[in-house]
Structure formats: structure tokens, C-alpha cells
C-alpha positions in Angstrom: 64.7 109.7 116.3 67.1 110.4 119.2 68.6 107.9 121.5 68.1 108.0 125.3 71.8 108.5 125.9 72.7 111.3 123.5 71.0 114.3 122.0 71.7 113.4 118.4 69.8 111.4 115.8 70.5 107.8 115.3 72.8 107.0 112.5 74.7 110.2 112.6 78.5 110.0 112.9 80.7 112.5 114.7 83.6 114.0 113.0 86.2 111.6 114.4 84.3 108.4 114.1 85.8 107.3 110.8 89.3 108.1 112.1 92.4 106.7 110.5 91.2 103.2 109.7 92.9 102.8 106.3 96.1 104.4 107.5 96.3 102.0 110.5 95.6 99.0 108.2 98.3 100.3 105.8 100.8 100.6 108.6 100.1 97.1 109.8 100.5 95.7 106.3 103.7 97.6 105.9 105.2 96.1 109.0 103.9 92.6 108.1 105.4 93.0 104.6 108.9 93.1 106.1 108.7 89.4 106.9 105.8 87.9 104.8 105.2 88.4 101.1 106.5 91.9 100.6 105.2 92.2 97.1 101.6 91.4 98.2 101.3 93.1 101.6 103.6 96.1 100.7 101.7 96.9 97.6 98.3 96.6 99.3 99.6 98.8 102.1 100.8 101.4 99.6 97.4 101.4 97.8 95.5 101.8 101.0 97.9 104.6 102.2 97.4 106.5 98.9 93.6 106.2 99.2 93.8 107.4 102.8 95.9 110.4 101.8 94.2 111.6 98.7 90.6 110.4 99.0 89.9 110.3 102.8 92.5 112.9 104.0 93.5 110.9 107.1 96.0 112.3 109.5 98.2 109.2 109.6 98.4 108.7 105.9 101.9 110.1 105.5 103.2 107.7 108.2 101.4 104.9 106.4 103.0 105.8 103.1 106.5 105.7 104.6 106.0 102.5 106.6 104.4 100.7 103.6 107.1 101.8 101.2 109.9 100.9 103.7 108.3 97.6 104.4 108.1 96.8 100.7 111.7 97.7 100.1 113.1 96.1 103.3 111.1 92.9 102.8 112.4 92.5 99.3 116.0 93.1 100.5 115.5 90.7 103.3 114.1 88.1 100.9 117.0 88.5 98.5 119.5 88.1 101.4 117.7 85.0 102.7 117.5 83.4 99.2 121.2 84.1 98.4 122.5 82.7 101.7 
């Protein structure tokens, strides 16, 4: 079955339609983990970035790994500074 707009069958995806979804979510969680719950958001971001890198081979997965790890570490440091002050 083809659609009236395109010459491909319905339900088929193009090569770029899955994109970098997990990597983008991991980057957002890494940034959020700097301020809110670094243990939770940073670890979830790291897990998603690892899945994006080794399972889905997304282009932004390296950036997501760095941002998630940095967010985890910076969030823990910021939390320790705030608690000790």
C-alpha cells in the first residue's frame, strides 16, 4: 500500500527517522542531573548513552556519555558543597 504523497509503502521508515533519540534524552538528563538528583538522572543518562552507543550506534552517543558523566560528577560535587555550607 502506498500513500498518495510518497512513493514508498506505509510503515516503512527512512534511514534517519530513528535519529538520536536516546542520545538527546541522555544529554538532557545529564544537564538536569547537575541541579536535581544527580544519582538518579545522571545514572539513567549514562545507561541511555551506553545503549545509544553500543546497541543503536547513534552519532551523538559520545557527546551524551560525556555530558551524562559530567552532570553526574558535577551534580554530586555541587550537592556536597551545598550541604557542607
